[in-house]
C-alpha positions, 0 to 999 in steps of 0.5 A: 573549900580550897583544901577540898579542891586540892584533895580532889585534884590530888586524888584525880591525878594520882588515880590517872597516874597509877592507871597509866601503864606508860607513866614514868617510874614512881618517883618525884624530884623535889626542888627545895630551899636549903633551910628544909635540908634536915626536915626533908631528909627526915620526912622523905623515908616516911613519905616513901614508906607511906606511898611506895614512891621514890623522892629525889631531893635537890636543895639550894637557894630559892632564887637559883632553884627558881631559875633552874625551873624557869629554864627547864630544870627537872623538878616535879615540885618546888618548896621555896623559902619565900613566896615571892619566887613562887608567885612569879613562877605561877604568873609565868605559867611554870607552876600550877596556881591551884597547888600553891600552898603556904607550908610554913613560916621560917625564923632567923637566929644569931649563931655562934661557932662553939670554937669562937667562945661563948654564945652571942646573945645580941646582934650588937656583939657582932661588932666585937673583936672576937667575931672576925667573920660573919656567915650569911646566905647570899642576899642576891638569891637566898631568902634567908640572906635577904632577911639577914641583911634586913636585920642588920640594916634595921639594927644599923649594923650593915655598913659596919659589919660588911667587911666581916661578911662571908656569903654562902651560896644558901643558908646550909652553905652558910652554916657550913662556914660555922661548922668548919671554923671559917666563920665565928658567927652567922645569921641563919635559919632556925631550921639548920641551927641545931648543928652540934658545932654551933649555938644560937639565940633567936632574932626578933622577927620584927626586924625582917619581913616574914619568911612565908614559905610556899610550895607548888607543883611544876606545870611540866611535871609528868606526875603532878599527883605525886608532887601534890601528894608530897605537899600534902604530906608535909602540911599534914599530920606527918609533916607538921610536927617535924617542921615545928621541931625544926623551928618553923611556924605552921599555917594557922599559928602565924 
């Protein structure tokens, strides 16, 4: 029933938008969590080809993007790495409740820079002398940083490893620390871990709270139909295989 309602809303909004000669240009600005960077850069041209629309992708930590939306940032649709940020913005009236959609569940991995030696297989190996710096996203505003902290705390490693931690502004930034040699290891999103400069091993998802990733259309958007159309594209037949290939689990598979 909810899916039929969303489809009806999308059809109505797109029809109104298409028929309005005074409407803004056929473009949509997507604020998206940094763990989606690789997947969305692959999906964007497909969506543009299918709809004739132009996507502007803005990636960052979920917390920082939520703050920008709260203060008038020019987003049409928001893809968060943690549902709590979307839910707060819905309560505040910044996002349209009826468009709230669970699009994926994220995964966390233990990453090793190739230049730092053999791949780490277990979290306890982060204690070793070969690991001088460990990259994670900033837990203060990045869901994957919060998950990394939770993993280390549950394994009893947080206090011992804190002197080694280096914080990225978001999980993509944390990946760059490994790619440039500024960190020897890291706890990252599975979706960004296939970079050629690193190797990775899975982390038990029971060690952190589920990373339920949710999207919604921004209420002030002048083109809500396009924002909702992109959510449906990501969660539909075109988007799901791409997200799955980047390590996300899909709704219905959780």
